[in-house]
C-alpha positions in Angstrom: 9.0 -6.9 19.7 10.5 -5.9 16.8 9.5 -3.0 14.2 10.1 -1.7 10.6 9.5 1.5 9.3 9.0 2.3 6.0 7.9 5.2 3.6 6.8 4.4 -0.2 6.7 8.0 -1.8 4.4 8.5 -5.0 1.4 7.9 -6.4 -0.7 5.4 -4.6 -2.3 2.5 -7.2 -5.1 0.2 -5.7 -5.1 -3.2 -7.0 -6.7 -3.6 -10.0 -9.0 -6.0 -11.4 -7.2 -9.1 -12.5 -7.1 -9.4 -16.7 -7.6 -12.5 -18.9 -6.1 -13.2 -21.9 -4.8 -16.2 -23.6 -1.2 -17.9 -23.7 0.7 -19.4 -26.7 -1.0 -22.9 -26.1 -4.5 -21.3 -26.2 -4.8 -21.7 -22.2 -6.7 -18.5 -20.6 -4.6 -17.0 -18.1 -4.9 -14.1 -15.3 -2.5 -11.4 -14.8 -2.3 -7.8 -13.2 -3.0 -5.0 -15.3 0.5 -3.0 -15.6 0.0 0.1 -13.6 -0.9 -2.6 -10.6 2.5 -4.9 -11.4 4.8 -1.5 -11.5 3.3 -0.4 -8.2 4.3 -3.8 -7.1 7.6 -3.9 -8.2 8.5 -0.3 -6.5 7.0 -1.4 -3.1 9.4 -4.5 -3.2 12.6 -2.2 -4.3 12.1 0.1 -1.1 10.7 -3.0 1.3 13.9 -4.6 0.3 16.0 -2.0 1.7 14.5 -2.4 5.3 14.1 -6.3 4.8 15.7 -8.1 7.8 18.5 -10.7 7.5 16.2 -13.2 7.5 11.9 -13.5 6.4 9.8 -12.7 9.4 8.3 -15.8 11.2 5.5 -16.1 12.9 2.4 -13.3 13.3 2.5 -9.6 12.3 0.5 -6.4 13.1 0.9 -4.1 10.1 -0.1 -0.1 9.9 -0.7 0.8 7.0 -1.6 4.7 6.6 -2.3 6.3 3.0 -1.9 9.5 2.1 -3.5 11.1 -1.1 -3.0 13.8 -3.0 -4.7 17.1 -1.6 -7.8 18.0 -4.4 -6.9 21.5 -5.3 -10.4 22.7 -4.0 -8.9 21.8 -0.5 -5.8 23.8 -1.1 -7.2 27.0 1.1 -5.8 27.6 4.3 -9.3 26.8 6.3 -9.4 23.6 4.4 -5.7 22.9 5.0 -6.4 23.4 9.1 -9.3 20.9 9.2 -6.7 18.6 7.4 -4.3 18.9 9.8 -6.6 18.2 12.6 -8.0 15.2 11.0 -11.6 16.7 10.4 -11.2 16.4 6.4 -10.9 12.7 5.4 -10.6 11.4 2.0 -14.1 9.7 0.8 -13.1 9.1 -2.5 -11.6 6.2 -4.4 -9.2 4.4 -4.5 -10.9 2.1 -1.6 -8.5 1.4 1.5 -8.8 -2.1 0.8 -7.5 -2.2 -2.7 -4.8 0.1 -1.5 -4.0 -2.3 1.3 -3.9 -5.5 -1.1 -1.5 -3.4 -3.0 1.0 -2.6 -0.6 0.6 -6.3 1.0 1.1 -8.4 -2.2 4.4 -6.1 -2.6 5.8 -7.1 1.0 5.2 -10.5 0.7 8.4 -12.6 -0.3 10.3 -9.7 0.4 9.2 -9.1 4.5 7.9 -12.2 5.2 6.7 -15.4 3.9 2.9 -15.6 3.6 0.3 -12.9 3.8 -1.8 -15.4 6.4 1.2 -14.3 9.0 -0.8 -11.1 8.9 -3.0 -11.4 12.2 -4.4 -7.6 12.4 -3.8 -4.6 10.5 -5.2 -1.1 10.8 -5.5 1.0 7.4 -6.0 4.7 6.9 -6.4 7.1 4.3 -5.5 10.8 5.0 -4.4 13.7 2.8 -1.3 15.1 2.1 0.5 17.4 -0.2 3.1 14.5 -0.4 1.3 11.5 -1.2 2.7 8.2 -0.1 2.3 4.9 2.1 3.5 4.8 5.6 4.3 1.6 6.5 4.6 0.0 10.2 5.1 -3.6 10.7 5.6 -5.3 14.2 6.6 -9.0 14.5 
């Protein structure tokens, strides 16, 4: 089984709600909010540094670990010890499914052909002083 591991350092951006607008011909078009679009481009840039010679074929097992910035109120020694022990976890927005979607969309067409190839996924959200997402792909 082959593996790809990459780390995307920076502020996490959840997939935003699609926005609607009008084209020059008057048709309604849907588009990603700018913040989501920029984050997906950043994910594509990082992923392209880890891409195999050919796009991954077949089933993919995906692990995503999102590290959110630690709030100031949790930057005390006792709270940091709880975070290190895995006892203090983020229960605030953004939701893990929206975070997962933005990363998954960014990796698609760079590492694999289609999102339907992802057959299993494990997603975690933790605190860290360095916001990032760690991606582990097994295929």
